Every structure is written in C-alpha cells, then in structure tokens.
N, C-alpha and C positions, 0 to 999 in steps of 0.2 A: 368795066363790065358789071352788069347788074348782079347783085348778091343772089346766090342760089337759094331757092326755097322749096322744101319738100314736105308734103303732107304725111306720107307714109312710104313703105317699100324699103325699109332698112334691113340690112343683113341680120338674120337671127330674130327678126321681130315675130311676135305672135299677136294676132288681131282677130276679133270676131265682131261683126256688126249684125245685131239681131235683125232679121228681115222686118220691114215695116208692117207687113201683113201679120206677122206673129205678135208684134207689139200691140197693134190696134185690135186685132180680133181675138187674141188669147190672153196676153199678159194684162192688158188694161181692163179685161172683163172677167178675169179669174179671181174668185173670192180669196182673200188673204194675200195672194201674190200681187193683186192690183194696187195694194197699198204702197209698195216699194219694189221696183224691179230694175234690172240691168238692161240698158239699151246697146251699149258698146263696151268692149273690154280689150285691153291690149298691153303689150310690153314692147318697148322700143329700146334696144341696147345701143349705146354710143350713137345716138340719133343725130349725126352730123347734118346740118342744114334743116333740121326739123323746124317747121314754121306753121302756125295756124292763126288766122285772123277772122274774127266774127264780129261784124259791125253791130249786129243785133243780138249777140250772145247765142246761146244754145238752149234748146228746150229743157235740157237736163242739168242736174248738178254734175260737175266734173271734178273728180278727185285725182290728183296727180301726186305720186309718191316717187321721189328721186332717190335712187340708191347709189348713184355714182355721177361724177361730173357736176354740171350745173346748167341752169337755163334762166331765161329772163322773161318776165311777163308784165303786161300793163293792163290795168283796169281803168274804169272811169276815174277812180280816186287817185291812183298812184302807180308808180313803176317799182317792180321788185326783182330780186334775184333769188332763185330757188336752188339751194345747195344740196349735196348728198346728205341723207338722213334728215330730210325735211319733206313736208307735204303741204299742199294747199287745196282748197276747195273753191271752185268758181261757181257762183250762183247762176241759176237759169235766167235767160232773157236780158243779160247785161253785156255790153261791149267788152271784149278782151282780145288781146294778142299775146301769144306766147311762142318762144323759140329757144332752141338749144344754143348754148354758148359756142361760138365759132372755134375756140381754141381747146375747150374742154367740154365737149357735148355731153348732155345728160343721158343717163340710162333711167328710164321711168316705167313704173307700173301705173296703169290708169284705168279708171272705170267711170262710165257715164251712168247715172241712175236717175230714175224718175218715178212717178206713181201718184195716186190720188192723195197720198198722205205726205208727199215730199215737202209741202209748205209747212205743215205742222212739225215735221222733223227739223226743218231749218230753224223754225222759231224755238222749238223746245231745246235743241242742242246748240243754239246760237252759232250756226255754221258760218255766219258772217265774220266771226272772229278768226276763222281759218282761211279767209281770203288772202291774208298775209302769210308769208312762209312760217311754218310752225315746226319746231324741232321734234323729232321722235326717235327714241332709242331703237337700235336695230333689234328686231325680234323675228327669228326665222319662221314663227307661226304666221306672220303676216304673209310671207311669200308662199308658204304651204297652203294657206287658205285661198290665196289668189289662184294658185294652180288647181285646187279642187273645183273652184268655180269655173275656171277656163276649161278644164278637161270635161266637165259635165256638159257645157254648152258645145264644145267641139265634137261631142258624141252624138249630137242631133237635138232637135227641139221637141222631144217627146214630153208628155206631161210630167213624167218623173224627173227628167233632166232639168226642165224649167223650174219645177218646184224646188229641187235640191239646190240649184245654183242661186236662186233668188232668196231662199231662206238662209243660205250661207252668207248672202250679202249683209244681213243684219250683224252677224258675228264679225265679218270683215270690217264693217264700219266702227264697231266698238273699239278696235285697236287704235283708231284715230280720234274718236269722239268722246269716249267715256271709259277710259281705262281705270279699273278699280285701283284704289290706293295700294292695296296689298300686292297687286301685280307690279305696279310701278316701283314699289319699294324693293321687290325681290328680283326684278328683271335683271339678269346679268348678260353681259356681252357674250356672244357665242362666236368666237373667232373662227371656228371651223365652218359654221354655217355661213359666215361672211365670206370665207375663202371659197366655198362652193358656189355661192352666188356670183362671186367675182369670176370664177372659172366659166360659168354659164354665159356671163355677159361678154367674155373674151374668148369664145370657143374657136375663133379664127386666128388666135395668136399662139406663139410658142414661148413658153415660160420655163424658167428654172425654179428649183425649190426656193432659192434665195429671193427670186422675184415675188413669189407668193408670200414669203415670210416678211419681206420688206413692206408689202402692202398692209400688213397687220402690225408693223413695228415690232416684230419678233426676230429672234435669231433663227437661222436656218435649221439648226439641230433641234431647238425647242419646238419650233413649228412642226417639223417632221414627226417628232415624238407625239405631240398632241394629235396630229392628224391620224397617224397610224393607230393610236390607242382608241380613237373614236370610230374610225371608218374601217380599219382593218386592212387598208392598202396604203401604199406610199402616195403622197400628193400627185406625183407625176403619173403613176399608174392609174389613179382615179381620173385624172384629167384626160388621159388617153382614152379611157373607157367612155367618158362623156362625149369626146369627139367622135368615136366610132358609133356610139348610140345615135348621135345626130346624123351621121353619115347614113345609117340605116334608114332613118326617117326620110332623108332626101332621096335615097335609092327607091324607096317604096312609094313615095308620094309625088315625085317629080320625074321629068325626063331629062334632067341635067346630065351632061356627060361626066364620065368618071374623073377626068382631070379637073373639071370645075368643082365637083364635090370635094375633091382633095384640097383645092385652094380654099374652099369655104370653111374647112376645119384646120387651116394653117399649114398644109403641106404642099410645097411647090413641086415635089417629085411624086407624080402619080403612081410610079412603079413602087416606090417605098410605101405609099399609102395602101396600095393593093396588097403588098406583103403583110403589112401590119394588120389590115382588115381580116385577111385570111387567117392569120395567127390567132386572132381573138375570136372570130366567128366560125372558123372552120370552112369558110367558103370565100371565094373571091367576090369582089363587089358585083361583077357581072353575073356570077352564078346566084348570088343573093337576090339581085333584082329579078332574075328570071324565076326564081322560086316564089317570090312575092306575086309576080304576075300570074303564075300557075295557081297559086293559092286563091287569089281573087277570082280567077276564072272558075275554079271548082265550087266556089260559094255562090256563083251567079244564079244557077238554076233554083237553089233554095230561096234566094231573094225573090225571084220572079214568082215562085209558087206562093210565097206568103202574100204578095201583092194581090193575087187573084182571090184569096180567101175573103 
C-alpha cells in the first residue's frame, strides 16, 4: 500500500492562508509593510503523515519550529532530521521535501514570509545558515508572539490587523535570528509554559498528573506544586478548562455533533462530557450552541447597517 501523505487537515491545527488578492494589492504595495510580510501561518499538532514536496521551491521563506516529535526534510544539498526544540528556514525558489516522522510525528509552528526586502534580510542575517536544523531554547514568548500574529490575522484583514501582524513578524523572527547575548545568557527553562504547550498539543488525550510530570522529568508532587503556585489551579483542572474552552470554539464555529466534539477533546462518553461542560459553563453544550447562534443573529442587522454606510 502506498504511504499516506497529507498536506493539512490535522486535528487541532490552526492555519491561515492570506488571500492572494490581499498579498498582491495591499501587502506588497503598503509602505513599510511591503518590506516583509506574512503570506501563510499555521500550527500542526502531531501532524501524522504530513508531507509537502515542492520541485521548484516556494516564493517565500519558510520557517518551521518543531516543539514536539520530529520530521525529516531534504534540500538540494542534503537530507536532515528536525527534532523538538529545533527550527529551520527554507529559502525561496529552491527544491525541498519535508514530512513528519511516521512513528513520532512533529508538532510545528510555521510561517511563510516574503516582501521586497526579503533578499536583503536573507543576506544580512545569513539565513542560509538555518537551512540545517538549529537548536533553540524553549521560550514561551515565541509561542505567545505567534498567537498574537495568528489572532490578529484571524480577526480579519483590516489595515490595523495587517499592520499589527506584520510588524510583529519582525519581533518573532528575532527570537530565531538575532537573539541578544544578554537574553540568551538569562533565558531559563519554563517548565509550566512547556507543560501548557504540551496540553494544547494533546487536547484530545487523557493524562494524569504523573504523565505531565514525566514529560518534564519531574516528580508528580513537585510538578503539581510548581503548577499551582504559578497558575492557581491544579494541572488537571487547568487541562479540563483548556478542553472545555476548545469545545466552546467547536460549538460556536462548527456544526459538529456533540459526541464528535466530545471525542475531539478526549471523552468517549458524550453524556459525561455534557455534564462536565454544564458544570463549568452553566449551560449544556446544546444550550451553549443555541445561545451563540442567537447572539450572532442579533448582531447581523448591525453588520448589514455598517456595510451600507
């Protein structure tokens, strides 16, 4: 049987492809923003069977940051393996293939970026050095910055959103390309930030406190104490809240059935999920979805009115 190959569509993924018209007519013509701008952005958790092949490369620089698992890629020069806590940058216009490891598929944050000054950036920052896997210490600010960019673009392509996201791109790249010595010297591991990132990447799983602690090579009691002192909740309570928050998104943004949403956050028993959901939100999943539908309907006249102005 032929090996399965998937471009996207992974459970829990986040992906935005900036419309070509926005790129050509606005980003590439807007002063300051035209120098360097995002064309695609995404997060693929545990992206089993992920595979991309571009015989003639891509018009953009592609930065891939692996936070878990591993993947493999090939350029004109060599074949590489990208592990957790490593990143790489593929240059524009050159052949490449990359794919998730079949046994331990990667979880990756990635950004495509281009612009009138991208060639100068590549030359100045010697981005060809990062075509090979490059180690990077975990820093929760990288993930936070990525989400700021993603959330701005997910809110629409207004001038403000585009300006914010693309100006943030500069700071995002500094974490990988030009980290000041004083930051590198003082950057400390943030085990709780790592744990939360691990929770988000495994929202469909059921874990114990010891499972989370083992991931960080800590004892269960020490991990629980660290987590509660920083977050104010136990690890399991926080993980459940993350699950329910994601369920809220699915209820308001999709027409998935309740039992499917339960499965997507790790619960085989949809009745248990519904009781848990109501305990936290004060409404059943069905009532929550209906409330969101009514809220959107109530806002519709205001939206139409603004369009006429």
